[in-house]
PyMOL commands that place a pseudoatom at each C-alpha (Angstrom):
pseudoatom trace, name=CA, resn=UNK, resi=1, chain=A, elem=C, hetatm=0, pos=[26.037, 11.612, 7.659]
pseudoatom trace, name=CA, resn=UNK, resi=2, chain=A, elem=C, hetatm=0, pos=[22.726, 13.228, 6.748]
pseudoatom trace, name=CA, resn=UNK, resi=3, chain=A, elem=C, hetatm=0, pos=[21.704, 16.120, 4.582]
pseudoatom trace, name=CA, resn=UNK, resi=4, chain=A, elem=C, hetatm=0, pos=[19.878, 19.401, 5.072]
pseudoatom trace, name=CA, resn=UNK, resi=5, chain=A, elem=C, hetatm=0, pos=[16.465, 19.228, 3.352]
pseudoatom trace, name=CA, resn=UNK, resi=6, chain=A, elem=C, hetatm=0, pos=[16.294, 23.009, 2.840]
pseudoatom trace, name=CA, resn=UNK, resi=7, chain=A, elem=C, hetatm=0, pos=[13.153, 23.823, 4.841]
pseudoatom trace, name=CA, resn=UNK, resi=8, chain=A, elem=C, hetatm=0, pos=[13.490, 26.631, 7.357]
pseudoatom trace, name=CA, resn=UNK, resi=9, chain=A, elem=C, hetatm=0, pos=[12.905, 25.589, 10.979]
pseudoatom trace, name=CA, resn=UNK, resi=10, chain=A, elem=C, hetatm=0, pos=[13.537, 21.864, 10.332]
pseudoatom trace, name=CA, resn=UNK, resi=11, chain=A, elem=C, hetatm=0, pos=[16.790, 20.536, 11.800]
pseudoatom trace, name=CA, resn=UNK, resi=12, chain=A, elem=C, hetatm=0, pos=[18.341, 17.121, 11.265]
pseudoatom trace, name=CA, resn=UNK, resi=13, chain=A, elem=C, hetatm=0, pos=[17.467, 14.533, 13.935]
pseudoatom trace, name=CA, resn=UNK, resi=14, chain=A, elem=C, hetatm=0, pos=[20.237, 13.481, 16.321]
pseudoatom trace, name=CA, resn=UNK, resi=15, chain=A, elem=C, hetatm=0, pos=[19.713, 9.766, 15.624]
pseudoatom trace, name=CA, resn=UNK, resi=16, chain=A, elem=C, hetatm=0, pos=[20.765, 8.063, 12.406]
pseudoatom trace, name=CA, resn=UNK, resi=17, chain=A, elem=C, hetatm=0, pos=[18.815, 5.535, 10.330]
pseudoatom trace, name=CA, resn=UNK, resi=18, chain=A, elem=C, hetatm=0, pos=[19.160, 3.387, 7.217]
pseudoatom trace, name=CA, resn=UNK, resi=19, chain=A, elem=C, hetatm=0, pos=[15.632, 3.944, 5.857]
pseudoatom trace, name=CA, resn=UNK, resi=20, chain=A, elem=C, hetatm=0, pos=[15.684, 4.763, 2.133]
pseudoatom trace, name=CA, resn=UNK, resi=21, chain=A, elem=C, hetatm=0, pos=[12.405, 6.711, 2.601]
pseudoatom trace, name=CA, resn=UNK, resi=22, chain=A, elem=C, hetatm=0, pos=[13.943, 9.123, 5.128]
pseudoatom trace, name=CA, resn=UNK, resi=23, chain=A, elem=C, hetatm=0, pos=[14.370, 12.729, 3.878]
pseudoatom trace, name=CA, resn=UNK, resi=24, chain=A, elem=C, hetatm=0, pos=[17.527, 13.175, 6.002]
pseudoatom trace, name=CA, resn=UNK, resi=25, chain=A, elem=C, hetatm=0, pos=[19.380, 9.845, 5.598]
pseudoatom trace, name=CA, resn=UNK, resi=26, chain=A, elem=C, hetatm=0, pos=[17.762, 8.390, 2.470]
pseudoatom trace, name=CA, resn=UNK, resi=27, chain=A, elem=C, hetatm=0, pos=[16.962, 9.569, -1.039]
pseudoatom trace, name=CA, resn=UNK, resi=28, chain=A, elem=C, hetatm=0, pos=[13.449, 10.962, -0.461]
pseudoatom trace, name=CA, resn=UNK, resi=29, chain=A, elem=C, hetatm=0, pos=[12.893, 14.553, -1.612]
pseudoatom trace, name=CA, resn=UNK, resi=30, chain=A, elem=C, hetatm=0, pos=[10.372, 16.828, 0.140]
pseudoatom trace, name=CA, resn=UNK, resi=31, chain=A, elem=C, hetatm=0, pos=[8.369, 19.296, -1.942]
pseudoatom trace, name=CA, resn=UNK, resi=32, chain=A, elem=C, hetatm=0, pos=[4.906, 20.792, -1.857]
pseudoatom trace, name=CA, resn=UNK, resi=33, chain=A, elem=C, hetatm=0, pos=[2.638, 21.238, 1.145]
pseudoatom trace, name=CA, resn=UNK, resi=34, chain=A, elem=C, hetatm=0, pos=[3.649, 21.185, 4.822]
pseudoatom trace, name=CA, resn=UNK, resi=35, chain=A, elem=C, hetatm=0, pos=[1.157, 20.531, 7.661]
pseudoatom trace, name=CA, resn=UNK, resi=36, chain=A, elem=C, hetatm=0, pos=[1.284, 20.604, 11.471]
pseudoatom trace, name=CA, resn=UNK, resi=37, chain=A, elem=C, hetatm=0, pos=[-0.869, 18.297, 13.551]
pseudoatom trace, name=CA, resn=UNK, resi=38, chain=A, elem=C, hetatm=0, pos=[-1.149, 15.601, 16.206]
pseudoatom trace, name=CA, resn=UNK, resi=39, chain=A, elem=C, hetatm=0, pos=[-0.418, 11.880, 15.797]
pseudoatom trace, name=CA, resn=UNK, resi=40, chain=A, elem=C, hetatm=0, pos=[-3.563, 9.837, 16.477]
pseudoatom trace, name=CA, resn=UNK, resi=41, chain=A, elem=C, hetatm=0, pos=[-2.181, 6.389, 15.562]
pseudoatom trace, name=CA, resn=UNK, resi=42, chain=A, elem=C, hetatm=0, pos=[1.282, 4.832, 15.231]
pseudoatom trace, name=CA, resn=UNK, resi=43, chain=A, elem=C, hetatm=0, pos=[0.220, 1.213, 14.710]
pseudoatom trace, name=CA, resn=UNK, resi=44, chain=A, elem=C, hetatm=0, pos=[1.485, 0.986, 11.122]
pseudoatom trace, name=CA, resn=UNK, resi=45, chain=A, elem=C, hetatm=0, pos=[4.981, -0.278, 10.404]
pseudoatom trace, name=CA, resn=UNK, resi=46, chain=A, elem=C, hetatm=0, pos=[7.023, 2.884, 9.692]
pseudoatom trace, name=CA, resn=UNK, resi=47, chain=A, elem=C, hetatm=0, pos=[3.830, 4.906, 9.380]
pseudoatom trace, name=CA, resn=UNK, resi=48, chain=A, elem=C, hetatm=0, pos=[1.530, 7.195, 11.357]
pseudoatom trace, name=CA, resn=UNK, resi=49, chain=A, elem=C, hetatm=0, pos=[-1.865, 8.847, 11.001]
pseudoatom trace, name=CA, resn=UNK, resi=50, chain=A, elem=C, hetatm=0, pos=[-1.809, 12.584, 11.703]
pseudoatom trace, name=CA, resn=UNK, resi=51, chain=A, elem=C, hetatm=0, pos=[-4.905, 14.702, 12.321]
pseudoatom trace, name=CA, resn=UNK, resi=52, chain=A, elem=C, hetatm=0, pos=[-5.613, 18.441, 12.327]
pseudoatom trace, name=CA, resn=UNK, resi=53, chain=A, elem=C, hetatm=0, pos=[-8.715, 20.609, 12.244]
pseudoatom trace, name=CA, resn=UNK, resi=54, chain=A, elem=C, hetatm=0, pos=[-9.552, 23.183, 9.608]
pseudoatom trace, name=CA, resn=UNK, resi=55, chain=A, elem=C, hetatm=0, pos=[-12.436, 25.586, 9.113]
pseudoatom trace, name=CA, resn=UNK, resi=56, chain=A, elem=C, hetatm=0, pos=[-14.555, 25.520, 5.984]
pseudoatom trace, name=CA, resn=UNK, resi=57, chain=A, elem=C, hetatm=0, pos=[-17.344, 27.836, 4.897]
pseudoatom trace, name=CA, resn=UNK, resi=58, chain=A, elem=C, hetatm=0, pos=[-21.023, 26.866, 4.637]
pseudoatom trace, name=CA, resn=UNK, resi=59, chain=A, elem=C, hetatm=0, pos=[-22.333, 29.393, 2.092]
pseudoatom trace, name=CA, resn=UNK, resi=60, chain=A, elem=C, hetatm=0, pos=[-26.010, 28.565, 2.678]
pseudoatom trace, name=CA, resn=UNK, resi=61, chain=A, elem=C, hetatm=0, pos=[-25.844, 29.424, 6.385]
pseudoatom trace, name=CA, resn=UNK, resi=62, chain=A, elem=C, hetatm=0, pos=[-23.070, 32.071, 6.067]
pseudoatom trace, name=CA, resn=UNK, resi=63, chain=A, elem=C, hetatm=0, pos=[-21.065, 30.370, 8.807]
pseudoatom trace, name=CA, resn=UNK, resi=64, chain=A, elem=C, hetatm=0, pos=[-17.966, 28.265, 9.246]
pseudoatom trace, name=CA, resn=UNK, resi=65, chain=A, elem=C, hetatm=0, pos=[-17.697, 24.665, 10.444]
pseudoatom trace, name=CA, resn=UNK, resi=66, chain=A, elem=C, hetatm=0, pos=[-14.807, 22.582, 11.750]
pseudoatom trace, name=CA, resn=UNK, resi=67, chain=A, elem=C, hetatm=0, pos=[-13.616, 19.613, 9.753]
pseudoatom trace, name=CA, resn=UNK, resi=68, chain=A, elem=C, hetatm=0, pos=[-11.042, 16.964, 10.700]
pseudoatom trace, name=CA, resn=UNK, resi=69, chain=A, elem=C, hetatm=0, pos=[-8.336, 16.026, 8.226]
pseudoatom trace, name=CA, resn=UNK, resi=70, chain=A, elem=C, hetatm=0, pos=[-6.474, 12.734, 8.684]
pseudoatom trace, name=CA, resn=UNK, resi=71, chain=A, elem=C, hetatm=0, pos=[-3.276, 12.122, 6.693]
pseudoatom trace, name=CA, resn=UNK, resi=72, chain=A, elem=C, hetatm=0, pos=[-1.130, 8.989, 6.589]
pseudoatom trace, name=CA, resn=UNK, resi=73, chain=A, elem=C, hetatm=0, pos=[2.611, 9.670, 6.637]
pseudoatom trace, name=CA, resn=UNK, resi=74, chain=A, elem=C, hetatm=0, pos=[5.925, 7.792, 6.599]
pseudoatom trace, name=CA, resn=UNK, resi=75, chain=A, elem=C, hetatm=0, pos=[7.585, 7.737, 10.051]
pseudoatom trace, name=CA, resn=UNK, resi=76, chain=A, elem=C, hetatm=0, pos=[11.381, 7.305, 9.720]
pseudoatom trace, name=CA, resn=UNK, resi=77, chain=A, elem=C, hetatm=0, pos=[13.130, 5.417, 12.564]
pseudoatom trace, name=CA, resn=UNK, resi=78, chain=A, elem=C, hetatm=0, pos=[15.350, 8.437, 13.318]
pseudoatom trace, name=CA, resn=UNK, resi=79, chain=A, elem=C, hetatm=0, pos=[12.261, 10.540, 14.224]
pseudoatom trace, name=CA, resn=UNK, resi=80, chain=A, elem=C, hetatm=0, pos=[9.992, 7.775, 15.605]
pseudoatom trace, name=CA, resn=UNK, resi=81, chain=A, elem=C, hetatm=0, pos=[6.836, 9.801, 16.426]
pseudoatom trace, name=CA, resn=UNK, resi=82, chain=A, elem=C, hetatm=0, pos=[4.384, 8.213, 18.868]
pseudoatom trace, name=CA, resn=UNK, resi=83, chain=A, elem=C, hetatm=0, pos=[0.656, 8.713, 19.511]
pseudoatom trace, name=CA, resn=UNK, resi=84, chain=A, elem=C, hetatm=0, pos=[-0.025, 12.134, 21.030]
pseudoatom trace, name=CA, resn=UNK, resi=85, chain=A, elem=C, hetatm=0, pos=[3.095, 13.848, 19.627]
pseudoatom trace, name=CA, resn=UNK, resi=86, chain=A, elem=C, hetatm=0, pos=[2.791, 17.064, 17.651]
pseudoatom trace, name=CA, resn=UNK, resi=87, chain=A, elem=C, hetatm=0, pos=[4.492, 16.651, 14.278]
pseudoatom trace, name=CA, resn=UNK, resi=88, chain=A, elem=C, hetatm=0, pos=[5.306, 18.527, 11.084]
pseudoatom trace, name=CA, resn=UNK, resi=89, chain=A, elem=C, hetatm=0, pos=[4.832, 16.555, 7.867]
pseudoatom trace, name=CA, resn=UNK, resi=90, chain=A, elem=C, hetatm=0, pos=[5.879, 17.408, 4.320]
pseudoatom trace, name=CA, resn=UNK, resi=91, chain=A, elem=C, hetatm=0, pos=[4.680, 16.218, 0.939]
pseudoatom trace, name=CA, resn=UNK, resi=92, chain=A, elem=C, hetatm=0, pos=[6.884, 13.859, -1.060]
pseudoatom trace, name=CA, resn=UNK, resi=93, chain=A, elem=C, hetatm=0, pos=[6.530, 11.338, -3.869]
pseudoatom trace, name=CA, resn=UNK, resi=94, chain=A, elem=C, hetatm=0, pos=[4.015, 8.530, -3.387]
pseudoatom trace, name=CA, resn=UNK, resi=95, chain=A, elem=C, hetatm=0, pos=[5.450, 5.913, -0.983]
pseudoatom trace, name=CA, resn=UNK, resi=96, chain=A, elem=C, hetatm=0, pos=[2.471, 3.536, -1.019]
pseudoatom trace, name=CA, resn=UNK, resi=97, chain=A, elem=C, hetatm=0, pos=[-1.151, 3.587, -2.146]
pseudoatom trace, name=CA, resn=UNK, resi=98, chain=A, elem=C, hetatm=0, pos=[-2.199, 5.943, 0.652]
pseudoatom trace, name=CA, resn=UNK, resi=99, chain=A, elem=C, hetatm=0, pos=[1.076, 7.550, 1.858]
pseudoatom trace, name=CA, resn=UNK, resi=100, chain=A, elem=C, hetatm=0, pos=[2.547, 10.593, 0.136]
pseudoatom trace, name=CA, resn=UNK, resi=101, chain=A, elem=C, hetatm=0, pos=[3.784, 12.524, 3.185]
pseudoatom trace, name=CA, resn=UNK, resi=102, chain=A, elem=C, hetatm=0, pos=[6.768, 12.073, 5.520]
pseudoatom trace, name=CA, resn=UNK, resi=103, chain=A, elem=C, hetatm=0, pos=[7.348, 13.196, 9.129]
pseudoatom trace, name=CA, resn=UNK, resi=104, chain=A, elem=C, hetatm=0, pos=[9.937, 15.997, 9.266]
pseudoatom trace, name=CA, resn=UNK, resi=105, chain=A, elem=C, hetatm=0, pos=[9.919, 17.080, 12.888]
pseudoatom trace, name=CA, resn=UNK, resi=106, chain=A, elem=C, hetatm=0, pos=[8.554, 15.840, 16.208]
pseudoatom trace, name=CA, resn=UNK, resi=107, chain=A, elem=C, hetatm=0, pos=[7.411, 18.199, 18.959]
pseudoatom trace, name=CA, resn=UNK, resi=108, chain=A, elem=C, hetatm=0, pos=[6.172, 17.781, 22.507]
pseudoatom trace, name=CA, resn=UNK, resi=109, chain=A, elem=C, hetatm=0, pos=[2.992, 15.954, 23.535]
for i in range(1, 109): cmd.bond("trace and resi %d" % i, "trace and resi %d" % (i + 1))
show_as sticks, trace
zoom trace
């Protein structure tokens, strides 16, 4: 039996898991920022690297430039995102030295 994490548009996954760092079946709380992006690597154990592009301003040239942002996130077994999937990640407490986000939802490739 899982729990609703209270974020609109995020439903519980159909599968179940025993991961303590799962926001649906464990004790991990989600708060703070939420990002959408594409998984570029799933080689970590229970972890992924997600990437998205953002625009930032170059004041000297009065133009904008694209910048890539790569974020490491916890990948619970009940969601199990693979390389190429579109995902939604949410901020949580620090899980390891570099991971402080968790996958909330998996979309299509």
